[in-house]
C-alpha positions in Angstrom: 28.2 10.3 -4.7 32.0 9.6 -4.7 32.5 12.8 -2.6 29.9 11.6 -0.1 31.8 8.3 0.3 35.1 10.2 0.8 33.5 12.4 3.4 32.0 9.5 5.2 35.4 7.7 5.2 37.0 10.8 6.7 34.4 11.1 9.4 34.7 7.5 10.3 38.5 7.5 10.4 39.6 6.8 13.9 36.2 5.7 15.0 35.6 2.4 16.9 34.4 -0.6 14.8 31.0 -0.4 16.7 30.6 3.3 15.6 31.5 2.4 12.0 29.0 -0.5 12.0 26.3 1.7 13.5 26.9 4.3 10.8 26.8 1.7 8.1 23.5 0.3 9.4 22.1 3.8 9.5 23.2 4.6 6.0 21.8 1.3 4.7 18.4 2.1 6.3 18.4 5.5 4.7 19.1 4.0 1.3 16.4 1.3 1.8 13.8 4.1 2.7 14.6 5.9 -0.5 14.3 2.7 -2.5 11.0 1.9 -0.9 9.7 5.5 -1.6 10.7 5.2 -5.2 9.1 1.8 -5.5 5.8 3.2 -4.1 5.9 6.1 -6.6 6.5 3.6 -9.4 3.7 1.3 -8.2 1.2 4.1 -8.0 1.9 5.0 -11.7 1.1 1.5 -13.0 -2.4 0.6 -14.1 -2.1 -3.2 -14.1 -0.5 -5.0 -11.2 0.8 -8.5 -10.9 -0.1 -10.5 -7.8 2.8 -9.3 -5.6 2.3 -5.7 -6.7 -1.4 -5.9 -5.9 -0.7 -7.2 -2.4 1.7 -4.4 -1.8 -0.7 -1.8 -3.2 -3.5 -3.1 -0.9 -1.1 -3.4 2.0 -2.3 -7.0 2.6 -0.5 -10.3 2.8 -0.3 -12.5 -0.2 -2.2 -15.3 1.5 -5.1 -12.9 2.2 -5.1 -11.8 -1.4 -5.0 -15.4 -2.6 -8.0 -16.2 -0.4 -9.9 -13.2 -1.9 -9.1 -14.3 -5.5 -9.9 -18.0 -4.9 -13.3 -17.0 -3.4 -13.8 -14.5 -6.3 -14.3 -11.7 -3.9 -11.9 -9.3 -5.6 -11.8 -8.5 -9.3 -8.9 -10.0 -11.1 -7.7 -11.4 -14.5 -6.2 -14.8 -15.0 -4.7 -15.3 -18.4 -3.2 -18.8 -18.3 -2.1 -19.3 -14.6 -1.0 -15.7 -14.0 -3.1 -13.3 -11.9 -3.4 -9.6 -12.6 -5.3 -6.8 -11.2 -6.5 -3.4 -12.6 -5.7 -0.5 -10.3 -9.0 1.3 -11.0 -10.9 -1.9 -10.1 -8.9 -2.3 -6.8 -9.7 1.3 -5.9 -13.4 0.7 -6.6 -13.3 -2.5 -4.6 -11.8 -0.7 -1.6 -14.3 2.1 -1.8 -17.2 -0.4 -1.9 -16.4 -1.4 1.6 -17.1 1.9 3.2 -18.1 2.0 6.9 -20.4 4.9 7.4 -20.2 7.2 10.4 -23.0 7.5 12.9 -23.7 11.0 11.5 -24.1 9.6 8.0 -26.4 6.9 9.2 -28.5 9.4 11.1 -28.7 11.6 8.1 -29.8 8.7 5.9 -32.4 7.6 8.5 -33.8 11.1 8.8 -34.0 11.4 5.0 -35.8 8.1 4.8 -38.3 9.1 7.5 -39.0 12.4 5.7 -39.5 10.7 2.4 -41.7 7.9 3.8 -44.3 9.5 6.0 -46.1 7.3 8.5 -49.5 6.0 7.4 -51.0 5.8 10.9 
């Protein structure tokens, strides 16, 4: 890491302040992307999420998640005043909201028609 900093300083030596600033912003974005990737990896390894982690895992705003918990539309645990979520239950909750394709609906309709013959 120290060698990378020395190399960066050598590259930026003699550059305009705007170029140095642009490089610093770029480097900061690269570091933030790596931190975000590591946080996502860590988050996916957990089995119990706190409120903020659950919102991030579900990619939804905290206010939306709050509404779902207050309406008891999403499974959660509330020891004392803290709110927790189990990853497996969140996954199941997501999968319960499937929107079937037209092909799947047609297959189900055909299957129903075949198993319930007309009585005319």
